[in-house]
Predicted model as a PDB file, atoms N, CA, C, CB and O in Angstrom, pLDDT in the B-factor column:
MODEL        1                                                                  
ATOM      1  N   MET A   1      63.010 139.502-148.472  1.00 85.00           N  
ATOM      2  CA  MET A   1      64.023 138.490-148.363  1.00 85.00           C  
ATOM      3  C   MET A   1      63.568 137.278-147.547  1.00 85.00           C  
ATOM      4  CB  MET A   1      65.249 139.081-147.759  1.00 85.00           C  
ATOM      5  O   MET A   1      63.873 136.150-147.932  1.00 85.00           O  
ATOM      6  N   PRO A   2      62.859 137.466-146.446  1.00 92.00           N  
ATOM      7  CA  PRO A   2      62.426 136.276-145.705  1.00 92.00           C  
ATOM      8  C   PRO A   2      61.604 135.319-146.565  1.00 92.00           C  
ATOM      9  CB  PRO A   2      61.614 136.691-144.489  1.00 92.00           C  
ATOM     10  O   PRO A   2      61.746 134.102-146.443  1.00 92.00           O  
ATOM     11  N   PHE A   3      60.747 135.856-147.433  1.00 95.00           N  
ATOM     12  CA  PHE A   3      59.953 134.995-148.307  1.00 95.00           C  
ATOM     13  C   PHE A   3      60.863 134.161-149.200  1.00 95.00           C  
ATOM     14  CB  PHE A   3      58.987 135.832-149.163  1.00 95.00           C  
ATOM     15  O   PHE A   3      60.652 132.959-149.359  1.00 95.00           O  
ATOM     16  N   LEU A   4      61.877 134.803-149.784  1.00 90.00           N  
ATOM     17  CA  LEU A   4      62.806 134.092-150.661  1.00 90.00           C  
ATOM     18  C   LEU A   4      63.573 133.022-149.892  1.00 90.00           C  
ATOM     19  CB  LEU A   4      63.785 135.074-151.314  1.00 90.00           C  
ATOM     20  O   LEU A   4      63.724 131.901-150.377  1.00 90.00           O  
ATOM     21  N   TYR A   5      64.057 133.356-148.699  1.00 91.00           N  
ATOM     22  CA  TYR A   5      64.769 132.372-147.887  1.00 91.00           C  
ATOM     23  C   TYR A   5      63.883 131.169-147.586  1.00 91.00           C  
ATOM     24  CB  TYR A   5      65.255 133.008-146.582  1.00 91.00           C  
ATOM     25  O   TYR A   5      64.346 130.029-147.628  1.00 91.00           O  
ATOM     26  N   ASN A   6      62.628 131.414-147.287  1.00 94.00           N  
ATOM     27  CA  ASN A   6      61.704 130.303-147.024  1.00 94.00           C  
ATOM     28  C   ASN A   6      61.519 129.433-148.257  1.00 94.00           C  
ATOM     29  CB  ASN A   6      60.347 130.835-146.556  1.00 94.00           C  
ATOM     30  O   ASN A   6      61.469 128.208-148.153  1.00 94.00           O  
ATOM     31  N   GLN A   7      61.416 130.058-149.419  1.00 94.00           N  
ATOM     32  CA  GLN A   7      61.261 129.304-150.665  1.00 94.00           C  
ATOM     33  C   GLN A   7      62.484 128.411-150.911  1.00 94.00           C  
ATOM     34  CB  GLN A   7      61.052 130.268-151.857  1.00 94.00           C  
ATOM     35  O   GLN A   7      62.347 127.269-151.349  1.00 94.00           O  
ATOM     36  N   ILE A   8      63.663 128.934-150.629  1.00 92.00           N  
ATOM     37  CA  ILE A   8      64.893 128.149-150.790  1.00 92.00           C  
ATOM     38  C   ILE A   8      64.928 127.019-149.775  1.00 92.00           C  
ATOM     39  CB  ILE A   8      66.142 129.045-150.636  1.00 92.00           C  
ATOM     40  O   ILE A   8      65.227 125.880-150.132  1.00 92.00           O  
ATOM     41  N   ASN A   9      64.629 127.314-148.516  1.00 95.00           N  
ATOM     42  CA  ASN A   9      64.641 126.279-147.470  1.00 95.00           C  
ATOM     43  C   ASN A   9      63.646 125.172-147.729  1.00 95.00           C  
ATOM     44  CB  ASN A   9      64.355 126.895-146.128  1.00 95.00           C  
ATOM     45  O   ASN A   9      63.902 124.018-147.384  1.00 95.00           O  
ATOM     46  N   GLU A  10      62.512 125.501-148.334  1.00 96.00           N  
ATOM     47  CA  GLU A  10      61.493 124.502-148.635  1.00 96.00           C  
ATOM     48  C   GLU A  10      61.780 123.762-149.942  1.00 96.00           C  
ATOM     49  CB  GLU A  10      60.129 125.161-148.706  1.00 96.00           C  
ATOM     50  O   GLU A  10      61.022 122.871-150.325  1.00 96.00           O  
ATOM     51  N   GLY A  11      62.863 124.121-150.625  1.00 93.00           N  
ATOM     52  CA  GLY A  11      63.232 123.441-151.864  1.00 93.00           C  
ATOM     53  C   GLY A  11      62.414 123.857-153.065  1.00 93.00           C  
ATOM     54  O   GLY A  11      62.451 123.181-154.093  1.00 93.00           O  
ATOM     55  N   LYS A  12      61.680 124.944-152.966  1.00 94.00           N  
ATOM     56  CA  LYS A  12      60.846 125.415-154.075  1.00 94.00           C  
ATOM     57  C   LYS A  12      61.641 126.238-155.078  1.00 94.00           C  
ATOM     58  CB  LYS A  12      59.687 126.238-153.546  1.00 94.00           C  
ATOM     59  O   LYS A  12      61.248 126.362-156.238  1.00 94.00           O  
ATOM     60  N   VAL A  13      62.765 126.802-154.626  1.00 91.00           N  
ATOM     61  CA  VAL A  13      63.623 127.618-155.477  1.00 91.00           C  
ATOM     62  C   VAL A  13      65.059 127.144-155.296  1.00 91.00           C  
ATOM     63  CB  VAL A  13      63.484 129.139-155.140  1.00 91.00           C  
ATOM     64  O   VAL A  13      65.518 126.959-154.169  1.00 91.00           O  
ATOM     65  N   ASP A  14      65.771 126.948-156.408  1.00 92.00           N  
ATOM     66  CA  ASP A  14      67.178 126.572-156.352  1.00 92.00           C  
ATOM     67  C   ASP A  14      68.000 127.749-156.860  1.00 92.00           C  
ATOM     68  CB  ASP A  14      67.460 125.278-157.190  1.00 92.00           C  
ATOM     69  O   ASP A  14      68.031 128.002-158.065  1.00 92.00           O  
ATOM     70  N   PRO A  15      68.671 128.477-155.956  1.00 87.00           N  
ATOM     71  CA  PRO A  15      69.427 129.654-156.399  1.00 87.00           C  
ATOM     72  C   PRO A  15      70.583 129.289-157.331  1.00 87.00           C  
ATOM     73  CB  PRO A  15      69.964 130.407-155.194  1.00 87.00           C  
ATOM     74  O   PRO A  15      71.094 130.149-158.047  1.00 87.00           O  
ATOM     75  N   GLY A  16      70.990 128.043-157.325  1.00 88.00           N  
ATOM     76  CA  GLY A  16      72.060 127.602-158.219  1.00 88.00           C  
ATOM     77  C   GLY A  16      71.665 127.637-159.680  1.00 88.00           C  
ATOM     78  O   GLY A  16      72.531 127.604-160.555  1.00 88.00           O  
ATOM     79  N   ASP A  17      70.382 127.703-159.958  1.00 87.00           N  
ATOM     80  CA  ASP A  17      69.917 127.719-161.346  1.00 87.00           C  
ATOM     81  C   ASP A  17      70.352 128.969-162.098  1.00 87.00           C  
ATOM     82  CB  ASP A  17      68.414 127.607-161.384  1.00 87.00           C  
ATOM     83  O   ASP A  17      70.417 128.951-163.327  1.00 87.00           O  
ATOM     84  N   ILE A  18      70.650 130.049-161.392  1.00 90.00           N  
ATOM     85  CA  ILE A  18      71.027 131.280-162.092  1.00 90.00           C  
ATOM     86  C   ILE A  18      72.537 131.410-162.274  1.00 90.00           C  
ATOM     87  CB  ILE A  18      70.504 132.484-161.336  1.00 90.00           C  
ATOM     88  O   ILE A  18      72.992 132.307-162.984  1.00 90.00           O  
ATOM     89  N   ILE A  19      73.318 130.535-161.650  1.00 93.00           N  
ATOM     90  CA  ILE A  19      74.772 130.594-161.780  1.00 93.00           C  
ATOM     91  C   ILE A  19      75.165 129.946-163.100  1.00 93.00           C  
ATOM     92  CB  ILE A  19      75.481 129.889-160.576  1.00 93.00           C  
ATOM     93  O   ILE A  19      74.975 128.747-163.302  1.00 93.00           O  
ATOM     94  N   THR A  20      75.713 130.757-163.989  1.00 94.00           N  
ATOM     95  CA  THR A  20      76.096 130.250-165.299  1.00 94.00           C  
ATOM     96  C   THR A  20      77.600 130.125-165.465  1.00 94.00           C  
ATOM     97  CB  THR A  20      75.547 131.140-166.369  1.00 94.00           C  
ATOM     98  O   THR A  20      78.068 129.397-166.342  1.00 94.00           O  
ATOM     99  N   HIS A  21      78.361 130.821-164.639  1.00 96.00           N  
ATOM    100  CA  HIS A  21      79.815 130.801-164.749  1.00 96.00           C  
ATOM    101  C   HIS A  21      80.440 130.734-163.361  1.00 96.00           C  
ATOM    102  CB  HIS A  21      80.323 132.042-165.513  1.00 96.00           C  
ATOM    103  O   HIS A  21      80.079 131.504-162.471  1.00 96.00           O  
ATOM    104  N   VAL A  22      81.381 129.807-163.183  1.00 96.00           N  
ATOM    105  CA  VAL A  22      82.180 129.724-161.962  1.00 96.00           C  
ATOM    106  C   VAL A  22      83.632 129.825-162.408  1.00 96.00           C  
ATOM    107  CB  VAL A  22      81.899 128.381-161.146  1.00 96.00           C  
ATOM    108  O   VAL A  22      84.133 128.969-163.137  1.00 96.00           O  
ATOM    109  N   LEU A  23      84.300 130.885-161.959  1.00 97.00           N  
ATOM    110  CA  LEU A  23      85.661 131.165-162.408  1.00 97.00           C  
ATOM    111  C   LEU A  23      86.588 131.369-161.222  1.00 97.00           C  
ATOM    112  CB  LEU A  23      85.687 132.397-163.315  1.00 97.00           C  
ATOM    113  O   LEU A  23      86.153 131.783-160.148  1.00 97.00           O  
ATOM    114  N   PRO A  24      87.880 131.073-161.423  1.00 98.00           N  
ATOM    115  CA  PRO A  24      88.833 131.389-160.355  1.00 98.00           C  
ATOM    116  C   PRO A  24      89.005 132.895-160.250  1.00 98.00           C  
ATOM    117  CB  PRO A  24      90.199 130.706-160.609  1.00 98.00           C  
ATOM    118  O   PRO A  24      88.783 133.628-161.213  1.00 98.00           O  
ATOM    119  N   LEU A  25      89.400 133.339-159.078  1.00 97.00           N  
ATOM    120  CA  LEU A  25      89.569 134.763-158.824  1.00 97.00           C  
ATOM    121  C   LEU A  25      90.533 135.407-159.826  1.00 97.00           C  
ATOM    122  CB  LEU A  25      90.071 134.982-157.402  1.00 97.00           C  
ATOM    123  O   LEU A  25      90.391 136.582-160.162  1.00 97.00           O  
ATOM    124  N   ALA A  26      91.496 134.645-160.291  1.00 97.00           N  
ATOM    125  CA  ALA A  26      92.466 135.163-161.264  1.00 97.00           C  
ATOM    126  C   ALA A  26      91.800 135.573-162.576  1.00 97.00           C  
ATOM    127  CB  ALA A  26      93.543 134.117-161.540  1.00 97.00           C  
ATOM    128  O   ALA A  26      92.378 136.343-163.342  1.00 97.00           O  
ATOM    129  N   GLN A  27      90.601 135.075-162.845  1.00 97.00           N  
ATOM    130  CA  GLN A  27      89.880 135.414-164.074  1.00 97.00           C  
ATOM    131  C   GLN A  27      88.744 136.405-163.813  1.00 97.00           C  
ATOM    132  CB  GLN A  27      89.325 134.147-164.721  1.00 97.00           C  
ATOM    133  O   GLN A  27      87.784 136.474-164.581  1.00 97.00           O  
ATOM    134  N   ALA A  28      88.857 137.166-162.732  1.00 97.00           N  
ATOM    135  CA  ALA A  28      87.803 138.116-162.361  1.00 97.00           C  
ATOM    136  C   ALA A  28      87.525 139.125-163.469  1.00 97.00           C  
ATOM    137  CB  ALA A  28      88.187 138.851-161.085  1.00 97.00           C  
ATOM    138  O   ALA A  28      86.366 139.440-163.741  1.00 97.00           O  
ATOM    139  N   LYS A  29      88.569 139.632-164.108  1.00 97.00           N  
ATOM    140  CA  LYS A  29      88.368 140.616-165.173  1.00 97.00           C  
ATOM    141  C   LYS A  29      87.501 140.027-166.281  1.00 97.00           C  
ATOM    142  CB  LYS A  29      89.723 141.085-165.745  1.00 97.00           C  
ATOM    143  O   LYS A  29      86.569 140.675-166.756  1.00 97.00           O  
ATOM    144  N   HIS A  30      87.806 138.814-166.684  1.00 96.00           N  
ATOM    145  CA  HIS A  30      87.001 138.148-167.719  1.00 96.00           C  
ATOM    146  C   HIS A  30      85.565 137.941-167.236  1.00 96.00           C  
ATOM    147  CB  HIS A  30      87.632 136.788-168.108  1.00 96.00           C  
ATOM    148  O   HIS A  30      84.614 138.140-167.992  1.00 96.00           O  
ATOM    149  N   GLY A  31      85.418 137.545-165.982  1.00 96.00           N  
ATOM    150  CA  GLY A  31      84.084 137.326-165.428  1.00 96.00           C  
ATOM    151  C   GLY A  31      83.234 138.581-165.465  1.00 96.00           C  
ATOM    152  O   GLY A  31      82.059 138.530-165.828  1.00 96.00           O  
ATOM    153  N   TYR A  32      83.825 139.713-165.089  1.00 96.00           N  
ATOM    154  CA  TYR A  32      83.087 140.977-165.121  1.00 96.00           C  
ATOM    155  C   TYR A  32      82.740 141.377-166.553  1.00 96.00           C  
ATOM    156  CB  TYR A  32      83.902 142.087-164.448  1.00 96.00           C  
ATOM    157  O   TYR A  32      81.650 141.890-166.805  1.00 96.00           O  
ATOM    158  N   GLU A  33      83.651 141.149-167.483  1.00 96.00           N  
ATOM    159  CA  GLU A  33      83.377 141.482-168.886  1.00 96.00           C  
ATOM    160  C   GLU A  33      82.240 140.629-169.445  1.00 96.00           C  
ATOM    161  CB  GLU A  33      84.642 141.292-169.738  1.00 96.00           C  
ATOM    162  O   GLU A  33      81.350 141.135-170.127  1.00 96.00           O  
ATOM    163  N   VAL A  34      82.280 139.343-169.151  1.00 96.00           N  
ATOM    164  CA  VAL A  34      81.232 138.432-169.624  1.00 96.00           C  
ATOM    165  C   VAL A  34      79.880 138.830-169.049  1.00 96.00           C  
ATOM    166  CB  VAL A  34      81.564 136.975-169.244  1.00 96.00           C  
ATOM    167  O   VAL A  34      78.873 138.846-169.757  1.00 96.00           O  
ATOM    168  N   PHE A  35      79.866 139.154-167.745  1.00 96.00           N  
ATOM    169  CA  PHE A  35      78.615 139.553-167.101  1.00 96.00           C  
ATOM    170  C   PHE A  35      78.101 140.877-167.660  1.00 96.00           C  
ATOM    171  CB  PHE A  35      78.810 139.665-165.588  1.00 96.00           C  
ATOM    172  O   PHE A  35      76.915 141.017-167.962  1.00 96.00           O  
ATOM    173  N   ASP A  36      79.002 141.842-167.794  1.00 96.00           N  
ATOM    174  CA  ASP A  36      78.617 143.184-168.236  1.00 96.00           C  
ATOM    175  C   ASP A  36      78.064 143.184-169.656  1.00 96.00           C  
ATOM    176  CB  ASP A  36      79.807 144.124-168.153  1.00 96.00           C  
ATOM    177  O   ASP A  36      77.128 143.923-169.961  1.00 96.00           O  
ATOM    178  N   THR A  37      78.635 142.365-170.517  1.00 95.00           N  
ATOM    179  CA  THR A  37      78.215 142.341-171.930  1.00 95.00           C  
ATOM    180  C   THR A  37      77.205 141.229-172.215  1.00 95.00           C  
ATOM    181  CB  THR A  37      79.432 142.168-172.836  1.00 95.00           C  
ATOM    182  O   THR A  37      76.700 141.115-173.332  1.00 95.00           O  
ATOM    183  N   LYS A  38      76.916 140.414-171.206  1.00 92.00           N  
ATOM    184  CA  LYS A  38      75.976 139.283-171.330  1.00 92.00           C  
ATOM    185  C   LYS A  38      76.426 138.290-172.399  1.00 92.00           C  
ATOM    186  CB  LYS A  38      74.566 139.795-171.664  1.00 92.00           C  
ATOM    187  O   LYS A  38      75.604 137.641-173.046  1.00 92.00           O  
ATOM    188  N   MET A  39      77.751 138.179-172.576  1.00 91.00           N  
ATOM    189  CA  MET A  39      78.302 137.178-173.491  1.00 91.00           C  
ATOM    190  C   MET A  39      78.077 135.790-172.901  1.00 91.00           C  
ATOM    191  CB  MET A  39      79.821 137.429-173.752  1.00 91.00           C  
ATOM    192  O   MET A  39      77.897 135.637-171.693  1.00 91.00           O  
ATOM    193  N   GLU A  40      78.091 134.797-173.759  1.00 92.00           N  
ATOM    194  CA  GLU A  40      77.987 133.401-173.337  1.00 92.00           C  
ATOM    195  C   GLU A  40      76.723 133.145-172.509  1.00 92.00           C  
ATOM    196  CB  GLU A  40      79.223 133.006-172.531  1.00 92.00           C  
ATOM    197  O   GLU A  40      76.720 132.277-171.637  1.00 92.00           O  
ATOM    198  N   ASP A  41      75.656 133.894-172.775  1.00 92.00           N  
ATOM    199  CA  ASP A  41      74.397 133.732-172.033  1.00 92.00           C  
ATOM    200  C   ASP A  41      74.583 133.855-170.526  1.00 92.00           C  
ATOM    201  CB  ASP A  41      73.778 132.387-172.354  1.00 92.00           C  
ATOM    202  O   ASP A  41      73.928 133.151-169.758  1.00 92.00           O  
ATOM    203  N   CYS A  42      75.463 134.735-170.108  1.00 94.00           N  
ATOM    204  CA  CYS A  42      75.803 134.911-168.707  1.00 94.00           C  
ATOM    205  C   CYS A  42      74.648 135.524-167.914  1.00 94.00           C  
ATOM    206  CB  CYS A  42      77.039 135.780-168.579  1.00 94.00           C  
ATOM    207  O   CYS A  42      74.046 136.516-168.325  1.00 94.00           O  
ATOM    208  N   ILE A  43      74.359 134.911-166.776  1.00 94.00           N  
ATOM    209  CA  ILE A  43      73.371 135.444-165.838  1.00 94.00           C  
ATOM    210  C   ILE A  43      74.067 135.841-164.540  1.00 94.00           C  
ATOM    211  CB  ILE A  43      72.249 134.404-165.563  1.00 94.00           C  
ATOM    212  O   ILE A  43      73.883 136.952-164.043  1.00 94.00           O  
ATOM    213  N   LYS A  44      74.878 134.912-163.989  1.00 94.00           N  
ATOM    214  CA  LYS A  44      75.552 135.165-162.716  1.00 94.00           C  
ATOM    215  C   LYS A  44      76.917 134.504-162.733  1.00 94.00           C  
ATOM    216  CB  LYS A  44      74.710 134.645-161.522  1.00 94.00           C  
ATOM    217  O   LYS A  44      77.051 133.337-163.100  1.00 94.00           O  
ATOM    218  N   VAL A  45      77.939 135.271-162.330  1.00 96.00           N  
ATOM    219  CA  VAL A  45      79.303 134.767-162.234  1.00 96.00           C  
ATOM    220  C   VAL A  45      79.664 134.616-160.768  1.00 96.00           C  
ATOM    221  CB  VAL A  45      80.304 135.707-162.958  1.00 96.00           C  
ATOM    222  O   VAL A  45      79.424 135.519-159.966  1.00 96.00           O  
ATOM    223  N   ILE A  46      80.233 133.489-160.424  1.00 95.00           N  
ATOM    224  CA  ILE A  46      80.755 133.255-159.080  1.00 95.00           C  
ATOM    225  C   ILE A  46      82.269 133.168-159.195  1.00 95.00           C  
ATOM    226  CB  ILE A  46      80.150 131.948-158.433  1.00 95.00           C  
ATOM    227  O   ILE A  46      82.790 132.404-160.008  1.00 95.00           O  
ATOM    228  N   LEU A  47      82.978 133.952-158.383  1.00 96.00           N  
ATOM    229  CA  LEU A  47      84.431 133.915-158.373  1.00 96.00           C  
ATOM    230  C   LEU A  47      84.895 133.128-157.153  1.00 96.00           C  
ATOM    231  CB  LEU A  47      85.026 135.350-158.370  1.00 96.00           C  
ATOM    232  O   LEU A  47      84.478 133.404-156.028  1.00 96.00           O  
ATOM    233  N   LYS A  48      85.761 132.145-157.388  1.00 95.00           N  
ATOM    234  CA  LYS A  48      86.282 131.304-156.315  1.00 95.00           C  
ATOM    235  C   LYS A  48      87.728 131.671-156.031  1.00 95.00           C  
ATOM    236  CB  LYS A  48      86.166 129.812-156.679  1.00 95.00           C  
ATOM    237  O   LYS A  48      88.532 131.766-156.958  1.00 95.00           O  
ATOM    238  N   PRO A  49      88.074 131.878-154.769  1.00 91.00           N  
ATOM    239  CA  PRO A  49      89.478 132.198-154.443  1.00 91.00           C  
ATOM    240  C   PRO A  49      90.395 131.014-154.670  1.00 91.00           C  
ATOM    241  CB  PRO A  49      89.597 132.659-152.995  1.00 91.00           C  
ATOM    242  O   PRO A  49      91.601 131.115-154.445  1.00 91.00           O  
TER     243      PRO A  49                                                      
ENDMDL                                                                          
END                                                                             
């Protein structure tokens, strides 16, 4: 993990590149389904309260 953190701090890696879906918490069920089935080219779902 320290290596990864250093890569992010140095701007060599952008962790935002893997976020494909940002959904409100009310749509958590849909988010989990999309992630689990890899629908819509889903890589990572972020749920916002």
